C-alpha positions, 0 to 999 in steps of 0.5 A: 500500500505504501507504493500505491500511496506514493503513486497517488501523491505523484498524481496529486502533484501532476494534477496541481501542474495541470491546474496551473499551466496556461489554458485554452478552452472554448464555450460549449454550446453545440451548434451555436455561435457561442464559441469563444476561445480563451488562452492565458493563465488561470489567474488572467482568464479565471477559467479552467478547462473541462472535458468526457467523460471516460474516453466516452466523456470527452468524445461525447461532450467534445467530438459530438457536442461541439468542442470539435468546432473549438479545435477547428477554430483553434487550429485556424488561429495564428500560432504564437511561440511555436516551441512553447505551443508544442511543448504545452500541447505535449504536456496536455497529451501526456497528462491526458494519457496519465490521468486516464491510465491512473483513473482506470487503474485506481477504479479497477483496484477500488472495484476489486476491493469493494464490489459496489460499482454504483457507490464507487461511481457516485463517489467518483462523480461527487469528487468533482464537486469538491474541485469546482465549487471552491473555484466558484466560491473563490471567484477563480471561475465565474459561477454559472447562473441557471434558471429552472428552465435551463436545468430542465433542458440539461436534465436529459443530457445529465441523465445520459451523462450518468449512464455513461459513467455508471455503465463504464464503472460496472463494465470495469468491475464485471470484466477486464479493463481491456475488454471494457475499452474494446467494447467502448470502441464500438461507440461510433456505431451507436452514434451513427444509428442514433444520429440517423434515428433522432436527427435524420442525419445520413452520412456518406457511404465511406463513413458507414463502411468504417463501421464494419471493422469496428463491428467485426473487431468487437465481435471477434474480441468478444468471442475470444475474450478470456474474461468475457461476461455478459454484464461487462458487455451489456454495461459497456454498451449502456455506456456507449448508448448513453454517450451517443444519446448525450451527444445527440441530445446536446445537438437537439436541445442546445443547438443555437440556444443560449442557456444561462450565464457563464456556461462555458465548456468548463462550467457545463461539465461541472453542472452536469457533474453536479446534476449526475451526482444528485441522480446517482445518490438515490439510485445508489441507495436503491441498488446497494443501500448502505453496504459501503460502510460495512464493506469498507470496514471488512476490507480494512479488517482483512488487512489488505488496506488501511483506512487511510490507503483505501480512502485515498484510493477512492479519492484518487479514483474520483480526482483522476476521473475529473482531471482527465476530463479537464485535460482532455478539453485542453488537448482538444483545444490545442490540436486539429480534429485529425490529430486529436482522433489519432491521439484518442486512438493511441490513448485507448491502445495505451490504456489497454496495454497499461491495464494488461500489464498492471493487472496481468490480464491474459489476452488471447490471440483472437482478442488482440486481433479483434481489438486491433481491428476495432480500434483501427476502425474507430480511427478510420471513422474519425478521419472519415467524419472529419473529411466529411465535415470539411466538404 
């Protein structure tokens, strides 16, 4: 446990670095003209960037929700100091990968110790509140002002946001981290389906053709996965559907509509986090009750953790979850969509490899082949979508 606590302390230090480096983010109102880019230090802009959810989080609130436009706008702006910009972008991507890997490892360790996915998901979601509320109170970030009508507009999106997170947490608890991310790679398939069904959006044939390797790869990986469980597959697909629905609802309900005041990308993610926490608390109590307290005491009594180390593990799971979403927006705002798509694909591979190494999870040859095909398909999908938008 000492090594784990030491690793957690290093993560805190990196989180502090992420919070103090200069930032570049944009207002997030899907499909609207209310997209403004900010750059400078936290002190000068009083803004902190926020982004997706798991991988899903950042993609849904960004790629599907409008932050991709931010990246396109940012890529058109004249570059300042080239070397400084490159180094800053490198730092953002490194932290994005690091926090994402950290979250997946902390999350899986917590789920292995406490088989209470609803409670753990709620604690992780609530951790973000301890981050952004003090920033609002201290004036570091302008607090959003929302009416009841605004909250009603955001409620369906918050429900989807909740499904994204809890689905992913249950999937990670029910099976291997690597398998959950392989299934998560099929999200573009769900997105295309919901876009066609709810928005009537018909995409060019090349985009649909890129879905074939995704579907085939996930099917092969699922059949050959050594740690396959129906619960892991179903939960990961719930996360995919929720993520795709969140993006579609964001376009449908928020496009061209001004919602509240000070609701930029960071604050929108913060508001959704707060709303999702309120949604999760009663669901957690209904599903798992107060089993967390005796389970916590039992794990400590078994000698695997101390009170401090287990509490620290849970806290860092929540902190790394919120941190990687923050940094994901920073990374997205610094590069063009193609670069971000490639980076996101590489990130998924890195997470799968890191989880296999960290938890010594065996993968069959078929699972490796299937996951490679599926992940390559998601890259082709992202590139095809970007090419379509440029026409």
